[in-house]
N, C-alpha and C positions, 0 to 999 in steps of 0.2 A: 521547709516548702522544696520539693520534689520542682524543678522548670520542668515545665511541658515547651512539645515539641511545636516548634512555630507552626501552621498550617495553611493550604493556599485557600482561593476562591472555587467554590465549586468547579467538576472539569463536568462538562459536554464534546462529548462526540461528535463529530459532523460526519457521520455514512447509518448508512440503513447496513454495513454488511459482516452478517454475524460472524467470519471466522475474525473479524479484528476484533468486536463485544468479547465475545470470546477469550482472545489473547488473553487481551485486556480484565478479564471477570481472572480466567487464571494465575494472572499478576498479582493477582488484589487491588487495585485502583477499578476506582467504583468511578461512575461516570453515569450522566442522562443523555441516552441516547434521544438525536433528532436527524433525521436523514436531511442532505441537502438535496434543496430543488432548481440543479443546474444542468445544464449542456457539458460535459467533461470533456466533452468533442470538439466544440467551439474554439479548442486554444493548443489543437491538434500543428497546426499549420507556423507553428513556433518553433516547435518543434529542430528543426532547420537551420530556425535563426537562432537560436537562444540555445539548443543544445541539451541535452536529459535531464540535466542537475534544477536546470530553471527552471521548467517546462512542468516536474519535477515539486516542486517549490509550488509556484503557480496554480496550481494545480489545485494544489492542497487550498495553498489563500483563498482559490474564489470559495472551495466550501464551505471553509470555518467562516467568511464573510457574510455569507448567505442564511449560514445560522443563528452567526452571536448578534446578532438586533431582538432575535428572541430570546434572548438570554444574558439581561443585563447584568453585571455583578459576577459575571463568570470565566472563566480561561475556558478557550473553546478548543478541541485537538483535534486538527484533521489530515488526513494523510494516503495520497496517491504516488502510482507507480506505472513510467514507463519503461514498455520491456521493449531488447534488442536485438533483432538477431544480426549477427556477422552474415552475410554468405558471398561467394565468388567477388569479394572486392564491393561490394553493395552494403546496405545498412536496412534491415524492413523493421516498423515500428512494429512491432505487434497488436491485438486490439482485441478486444470481445467479440466475439461472430455470432448474431443472434439468431443463426442458422445453421443447420448441422453441415448443409453439405460448406459453407463455409471454413464451417470450426476443425471437418476436417480437411480442410484442404490447406489449411494450417497450418495443423500438427501432422501432417507430410511434411509439408517445408521445412521445424524443425527437425525434423528424420535422423538423427548422428549429430547436430549440431548444438554449438554452444553460444548460448545468449545471457543478455545478464538484464538485470532488474533493477533499475533507476528509482531508489524511496525517496519520498521528498514528502517531510513531516511539520508541521506546522502549530503551534500553540500561542493561539489569540488570547489577549484583552477583551473582551467584547467592551467594554464602556470604553476604549479609545481607541482600536482594528489597530495599537501597534502590536509586533509580534516577531517572536523565535522563531529561527526555521533551521535545519539540516536535513540530510542526505544523506543514503546509503547505498550500497551494490551490492548484489549478489551476486554469481558465474554460476549459472547453471548451464548443469553435461544433462544429454539427450539421449538414449539408448538409441540404436537404429529398432525401431520398427518399421511394419507394415501398413501400406494403408488399410488393409482388413483388418487389422490392432486399430488403426487412430478408429476409423466410425467401430468397432465392438464399442471403443470406451467412449467414444460420444454417445454413442446410443445409450450405452448407460449410468452413464454423470452426468451426462447434460452440464459441459461446465461450460454455460453463453454468461455466466455473470462476472470474467474473469478472465485478464487481459495473456494471449495467447492459447485462451482455451484448454487448459489445463488446470486441476490443482496439485499441488505437490500432499497433502495431505490423503487423499483418493488412494495414492499406495498405500494406506493403510487396511485398504479394504480389498487388494488384492492378494494375489496368489506372486509367491518369489518368485519375484523375474520377471512378474508382471507391470509392474513402475514402468510409469514411462522413462522418470528424471532414473537419471545413477550416478547424482553428482551435483553437490552445493554446496560455495566456498563462498564464502562473505560472517558479518560477525556472529546474525543472531537468526535460528529458524523463524524467529517471529515476521525481520523484515518479510520472506516469502508470501508470509501471512499480511504483509499488506500494511503491517504494528510493527513498528520494531523497536520493539522496550527497552534495551540498552542506549539510546538517539532521543525517545520518550521520556527515559530520568534523567537525560542533560539538559534537557531542552529545560525540564521542572525544575531542576536544581537550576537553571539558571534563572529562569521566570523566581520560582522563592528568591532567590538572592536580591533578584531589580526589587522586589515587592517589597524583603522587609529592609532594603534601603530611602523607602521611602520615593524611589523612582519608576519611572512610570516603564508597563513593559515593553 
């Protein structure tokens, strides 16, 4: 008789992001979608004390914990990103901008610069609250563009739901040379989209090994 591969508990994605859900779906990972009800920005002040890596994980953990109580017997995954722009000897935290004026202003500050996306990912056992976590970092280089180009982009794509006020995938809908992003350096493009699949698979392997060994994740 052929031995079957072990499986893990059902997976729940603590996010309302269509981009993260699409990345998981395209990677063949089935999840239940349940957006958390948390204010992510309440933890922003911790960045300057704890650093971006820890903040990204803390944000992801906050989301996972909110959703976990609704899904006993499941593993809850949650992700978040901290975007940082270093310029003129200082560091600016790039955030979501709800209105056109602020989104354009943020994009103008990013023109011709490099910023870093620090992603945090948490996989939590809903029954115990214990979790495994990890981070990844991507370096993003933007081309030099004018304020008029930034305004045209924001009006066309309304990127108010993403830190930095841009989406890398929008480049596919623009003419060659019009995209704002010149180069991305990192482990996987899925990390820029907010759901780093290689990191997720490593966390799933760690969690599954603990689960099969009758240890709590």
